[in-house]
N, C-alpha and C positions, 0 to 999 in steps of 0.2 A: 749427673751426665760425666763425670771425668776418664768416663772410657771411650767416650764419644771427642773428646777434645783434640787437635791436631798433633800435639805432644805427648801425649799421654806416651811412656814409657821410654821420655828422655831425661836420663839426669845431666842437671849442671852442679858445677863446683863453682861456686860467686867468692871471689875471695875481694869484693867489692865496698867502701865505703860510699857513704856520704847519700849522692843525687844519682847521677848517672850512671854506673852501674847497677844499684839497688832498682831503680825502677825499668834499667833494661832487664833484667833476671824477674822482675815481676812482672812485664810483661808475657816475657816465658811459662811462669807459673799458670798464670792463667789462662795459657792458651794450652795448657795440661802436663810441663816437665816438671821435676820433681826437681827442687831449691836446696841445693845445700850449702849453705853461708860458712864461709870458715873464718872464723873471728878469731884474733886476738885472744888469748888467756884473760880473764878479767879486767878488761876494757873493750873487746867489740867493738862491733860499727861505730866509727865517732858520731852518724845522727845520731845514736842512743840516746846521750849526750847533748842534744840539740832542739827545743820546741819551748812553748812557750809555759809551761808548766817547769818549774822549778822540782818539785816533789819529783816527778813521773822521770826529767833530765837523770835524780840523783840514785834514780832505781831503773838506770839503764834501758827506760820504755818513753824517752823522747816520741813526742809528738811527729817530726821527721821522721825520722827510725818506722811509726806504727803507720804510716801513713804508706809504705814502701816494701814491707816485707811481712805482708801475713803469707799465711799458705808455704814457709819457707821453713825448713829446718836451718837449728844453729850449733855445728860444732866448735870448741874451741881447739886450736892448731897454734905451737908456737912453732912457725918453718925453718926457727934454727934451733931446734931441739933435735937429737938422733931419732927418739921416742917419736913423735909428731910427722918426723919426718915418714917415717915409714910408714906411719896410718897415712900421709898426704898422698904416698907413691902407689898407696893401694886402692885409693880414693880414684888418683888419674885413671890408673885401669883399667877400672870399671865405671869411670863416664864417660858422655856424648861430648859435653862440651866442658871448659874453664874460662870462665870470665872476670878480669881482672882490671883494675883500674889505678895501677900505681902510676909513681911518672916511668918512663921510657927506661927499661933494663934494668928496673928494682928485680925485676922477679928473677932473669937470668943471674941477676949477684947472689941470689938467694940458690940460687942451683938448680933453677926450674926454665931456663932456656926454653924457644921451640925446637931445639933438636933434644933436649933432653925428654920434652913433654912427649914430641913424637915416637922416640923409642920407646916409653913406656905404652904408649895407645896409639897404633899409627893412625887410627879411624877416629881421632880428639879432634874438636872444631875449637881450639883458640881464638879467644879473644882477646884483644887488649885496647881498652880505653883511654886516652889520652888528651889531656889540651891542645899538645901538636902533633900528635904521632910518633913513631917510633926513629923516625929518619927527619934528617934536616938540621938546623942549627938553632931552632930554639927547642928541640926535642926535650932538652933537661930542664925545661923549665917550669919555673911552679906555675898552675893555672888553676884557678877557678870560674865559677858560671860569670861573673863578673869580669873578668880579666879578658878574656874572650867574648864577649859583651861588646867593648870597650874594640879590640884589634879586631873584630871583624867587619867594623865600621855598623854595626846595629845601634850601637849608642846614639850616632851621630845621623840617623834619621827619624830617633824616636825624639817625640818633642814637638814644640812649636820652632820657629827660626829664634823665636826671644829665648827660650827653656832649652833646646839640646846643648849638649848631648845629655841624655837620659837614659839611664837603666829601663831594660824593659822590669815590668812591676815581679815578674816571677822569673826564676832560672828557666830561660828559654834554651839557651845556649846546652844545658846537663840534658833538659828534657828530649830536645832533638839529639843529643848525642845518643842518647839511652833508646830513642826508639830505632836510629839508623840501623845502633850496633843489635836488637832485637833483631830488626829483619834481615841483617847479614846472617847472624843466625842463622834464622831459619831458612834461608837460603842455600845455606852451606851444609846444611840435614838433608837437605832434599837434594841438595850435589851430590854426597854422599853416600845414597841409595845406586849414585848411578857409577860412580869412580872408586866406592868403598874405601875410600882414602879422605882422614879429615883437613881442614888447611887453618892458616894461619890470616885471623882477621886485624888488621892493623885500622882502627876510628879514631879519626881526629877529629876533637869537638870545634877546634876551628876551621875544618873544613865543611864538614857539615852544617856549621852553623850560615857559612855563605852558601853556601846550596841549599839551604831554608829560605834563603833574604829573596827568593823567585826575583821581580822585578827590579827590586830597588839594586843587585846587581846588575840584573841583563841588561837595562835598557844602559848603563854606562859599558858594559863590557862589548853590546852589540853596536850599540847607538854612539858612545862616548856622552851621553849625559849624566851630569851626575846627580844623585837623589839628590834631594834635600828635604830637609826635617818639613810637614805639612799638619802637623798635630793629631786632629780628626779628623783629617780630608786625604780622602783620597786622590791618586793621584792621574789615577788613571781612565777618569768622570767624572762627569757634575751633572747633577746635583748627586753627589755621596759623599756620605760623613756623616758628621753629628750633627742636627737641627734639635730645638726647643718647643715642646709643647706648651702648655698654659701651665703644664703639674711638674717639668722634668724634660731631660734629656731625652732621646729618640735618634737613633740609627736608621739612616736608611739608605741604602743603593740601588737609584734608576740609573741602572747602567745602560739599561739598551732604549733605543726612542721611543718604545712602542711602552715602557715602563714609566721615563717621561712623560710621555702625554697622558696617560692614565695617572701622575702624579697630582699634575697640573690640573687636569678636571676634580679630581677628586677633595682636593685641599681649593676648588671654589673659584681658580685662577684659570681657567683653557687660556686665556690670551695670552700669557708668558709661551703657550705654543708656537705664535706666530713673532713673538718680538723676533727683530733681526738679532740681538743680541746673544739669543738662546738657539738658534736656529737651528744647529748642527752640533755633534759631539763636540768638537775643537772648538767652535762660539763659545759652548755652554763652560766650557774649563777655562779660556781663558778671560771669561768676565763671571769666574767662578762667587767673588765676594756677591755681586750684586745679585744675581740668583738668590744665595743663601739670605738676603737680607728680604727676600722678598714671601720665599719657602718658609723662611720661620716667623714673618707676619701672619702670614695666611693659617698656621698652625698654633698659633696660642690661643685659637677659637676655642681646642675639644684637649683634654687630658692623654698625656699618652697614651695611653694601654687603648683607651677608644681609635688614635691615629693605626696604634699597631694590627689591631684587627681587622681596621676600615683596608688598609692598604695591602696589607697581608692575604686578605680575601680576593684582591682585585690582582694577585700576580706581583705586586711594589714590592719588593723587598722592606720589611720595618721591623723593629723591637726596639721595646727598652731599653734602657741601660741598668741595667742591676749591680749589686752589690752581691760580695762573694755568699752572702747569708739569704740573699734572695733568691740567687740561682741555685744553691744544691736544693728547695723547696720546690723550685717547677715542676708541674705535675707531668711533664713531658720526661723527667727523668726518673720518675717515679716506674711512668708505664711501665718504661722499659729495664726494670731493673737495674739502674745503673751504679745502686751504692746497695752494700752487705751490709749489717748487725750484727759483727761477731761479740763474742762474750771477751771483752778485756782483762789482756794478762797480768795474773795476779793480784787482779783488783774484782771480788766476785760483786753482781750487784749493777756494778757497772757497763755501758755499750760502749765499743768501739763499732765505728761505721768509718767503712773503708772506697773508695771510689773500684770501681772497672775500667773498662781500658774501652767502650763504648761498640765493641762489636759482639752481637748475637750470634752465635752458631746452630744453626736450623731451627732457628727462633729462642733457644736460648740463649743468655746474658753468661759471661764468664764470669765467675766468681771464686773470689780464694776460698779453700775448704776447711780454715782454719786460722786463728789469730797468728798477728808476728810471733817469734818465737822469744820464749825468756834466752838470755846468754846461755850458752850450752845444752839450751836446752835437752836434746838429742847427742849429746857424747855419748851416752852407752849404747846407743844403737848403729856405732863408727868406729868404736872403740873396740870390737869383740875380744874376750877373752885369750890371752896367750898371742897376740899381735900388737906387743907394744916392747918387744924385747930389741932393743937397742941393735944388736946385732945382725939384725932381718934387714939393716937400713941398705939401700943399693944406691943410691943416690950421694956423692962424699955431699959433708957440709958446707958450705962456703967457710 
């Protein structure tokens, strides 16, 4: 379905490393864009050396790289070398998008600030992802996901009052930053069809993280109520959180009145509906601990999977808490084609399984068409004969 994907025909130059940027360009690739990774000669994306298998890290095929770079092309360019700058300038002229996640100002110091890029290609959509954005007093500060989680307040509301602050168990700030960047690029490409001109997009991971925190931030901004760490409980409703069945944990979110009534009936405790402590939403929140104790006692009569089926069938959101190893084997994901099996780069006979993005286009899942590239695998494709003459350089070296 490559020709049917929304971004078919769009070329993205991807200068990014590690996660936020590569995750962004992976989304664009799944949507049909041709993504050309511009990598530092000899080293490439830092993620090539990150992962749990040392042998793969040494081969520049670390698991962190493999997870986000299927379907892309790799070209080695040194943006401080005249011949490579010539190639890069030509690529910019032919590109639709340039994506980078350097610290603020790095690409400008290399001689490719927005004004230069726009001069080479007025239709270019330029997107810079950074920890704090290209402006402001923190713009030059180094930032990784954990730094952003801490500064955004995210860690302060993760865990319990006894354990907070805690880091969220995956790099959520990187991921959210990449998603917002991909959405912004898609919007800019749509806008270009109207204006004919490119734009400069400045994406701040700190700001995208705060934006994604939803009620945790808005309850304070609107009502002055600071959020507190509540562990596995939902601050907006009760009973809503993690409970305990006979054999393990179970999430239940009976956020609406009818769901609460149905839950009480199905667990054999219809009397809870008429208990004054649980008479309405605010009362249930105030007496959350007592309500949870009553429900947990009733849930211990059956295993979690039985409660999951019984409650979900009756319209009460409920599901077991799975490990990652269990989650990736769900029939739901298999049915929708969420994972794609690819030939493992440079490892004949080994299979690489990578994720999609949860989007079906006309009923078809978005899949990467090829494995992640070896470092410089597509050098020949983008270094045509006769185009490496330093005299052709048009952008002064820094």
